[in-house]
Steps between C-alpha positions, in 0.01 A plus 500: 500500500447398862840634595427841344158525665650444847823691463568714803639848527761495777489749784827669399372575148167629630678746728744599226209591269378756758824696454444582133452882494203498260322226696595584862237615752581762761565368856311728738290286735562423867360233735239754614394566142461129437302441818269792408453354154405166651254652751364722226411213265384245762257718691209553261138410487571165668529643845183708452284225345609140558495515876121512520445240230713222649398579861136468412525199271798293614691581819306732732730700734775249421548687170805646678655151496414467131710811433785349699481173295495697173788711619705187581440366146609833356805502732616166356499651153652826628801319643565349156462836332734661748781255420467550123459879514813541716705253293381618158414872532367537142168636380240243413434317829376144439585526129865572567518243779357234268747583221789436739368172639232329284584618149388727217158349423388485865630856538304615199191325632513672840588834339206476266280405796621801707433742211136391500477485877627853557309649206164360616581579860570863415185537290276334761638714779460815289136415442452441872664835577268671250197355680613639837575843351159513324334413829683777682418746219134402514495565873642848432234567236736465199386266228682382188314458171366147468716428194819590694407354835526128428535240226126458464419869466207627306332281236734210579821691418738674728864565590624499860691823472614509862662154479675586176628836624637341820702246297636770272600728788678215677672410174642849477620481865680170430667645189634796699691276740493240771586746780201717410287185493635403842422845646143498364457148640628605844245780526209282384598202715528731803143609445382145444668354805372793710142412398562135592641602840194721555279202441704288744535759777153659475332162448668360810280727719187343356592131548247289685641179647186299433547548123798262521282213621540246360849587373501193274137434409384140484565334163209485261443241229490639149349324200738383231539756224426795727719761650833651410712200423590444135322240290852358442525410868161326499576322172842373615428421866124507542528744783235757583606837646521533881316788660607590854682265730877454469476409130301816443810698599695337218215560254506866607879510464470396130275802448685765700830389350425723205511800728878438531576481130749764400809457715668321209490826302768634734744254340456664157677812636816309605713656223404850613596441863817655645595200710282209381692231688400662832183691414299260285440243776413783741254652256327175405477349848445829677202608291341155536543507880350850530199416284432171677502680836261767371267241346479298821440811712220624268327162498515479878352848536218468240381164635502650851299804390219299338403135524643308204156389387394861453809628318452659161641316196572807290632749755548331840723761656291803401173329591637380836561864595149589377358222717670656806359841420811658345427541129769770466764229502341334197595801287856492633528129410369559150750781452784281624398220265490735204839653583650160573406357161712766332825341623377154425439602141834674465710220644332234288570715194860533619535123531368435155726751325808352674415145390433620145828695502699196620352276233578762237858536617541123459364517145187297569301813422618778259822663627347839412326493836817438705657846454471724802422871497827697468409737782265313735662153453156333496364250243279771348403318181336196654354717775325730253389210276358291783351802680301596188380143444394456862324839502293382203428166669392676818280740307323264260525140618297314756765320708306351789521143370868537406607634838568152636768456233702739716478249788593190301786686331649603837465152647663349192794736549530388865534139389766580241710704742491235773611233250771734373651535847539123526652462151742792529622372838600176322635646175677804650594425862800736455288815468523755774157531657452803722174347620440124511156344512504269807441124489550446126355291340232439767368856525474563121324165455245595770459836323430325168244265656322781689488714187372220280224439752387861474515483120268201506250712695462729199206447259548271201420792264807682632721201419356492148569871433846459646571206263382702197737787590787254545433345155516847345827553684652181360406609145669840549810334646551251217420761228715776644665462844696177436668627182579849642629387841830671582604192696436282194693734273789508746512120495493494122785754486704291746448182296599679181822635667595150612443359151710776345774434752498127431500566127 
């Protein structure tokens, strides 16, 4: 049984499966498209919210350094993703990479994890988008009925119609084709980046040098059990969180790291890229570099506009402009955040459908979902199914406590991909790698350790929910996936042919 659970699907077979006419996705994306996808999904509420929180509570003006630290941790994982995506340009991202290096059960585990991660991520972002739109509508004097404005609604019942409609519209766009999705993303990302640049350029004129003093505030003692650090950290090591000082920068980095989550979604589009060997590394690393630069610039500007101790927790950028007597910019920032969340939602939905499609094509989920649309060459069946489910989740379900599952799921994928790079280098040194992660195995090991550290910073409740979802996944695999695996059936056919030949 152990040998079947860890059987690997070689790279050649994975690429060959993408050439089956009924299961082949259309190649239409360029390096620019991939970079835009990456920027589109990374820049979300994080840049508009987290800056003020960590500056005020952990790092002061040195929050810019916290963004650099978080960007470096992401870069370690991005280098591993770039090697895999260029070597194995197949839909599925970490799931496909795991199947080629770690085996079927680990691949199923990470695929099951990504399905939940992207589903919850899409629903949570859709709900956030709905909140921004309702706020803008209220400012314009337009009000939705209470029962359709939020999940609470009137008399304790409601349906967030805006969040559900957004998901359904984006589902339709994804069904109609990747190029259309890329064009929509380009327009929205252009608006979003323009708003961020307005914040940086306009805010630079209101910087006061004294606000940067002290750049790294003096460290403050924090009582055990308080602050942002996970109970797991305190239980295992007895450490209390560090506010301010040098260690405060690292505490802040563990928080702002989640503003970077999303670049891994770019890898799910590898199969739909015209020249994945060249363009996937450019898209993954390029989008991460652009977003890190923007994050650092925004944090430098906002802490220069207003002293870190006075920054708002909920809307630091908008309130910083209000504090300088320019409330007009607050409306621009809110508009940019609302528009920006549209692409975050769409690209997360894109990532989930591609992972689901890849698992279906391998037989671990029903093969019914692996047939592409005859005209648009998109995985329309899983896209429609998942889009409807997520629209219902976004409309009815309170997801605030489940949102951190998105974080732990992404971090878990980072660990698996880094380990996969090390293993595949040893088991298949002959493979042509258009992009090679430097300093293997040192760099992937550092990536694993850094990622595990950030996972330990998550609340214990998040680990518990994650474990429950994984247990459900194991049950589904052993009841369905293991017996329907195409790789398993291929092995059984091969054994039977050998027996017949020997007979």
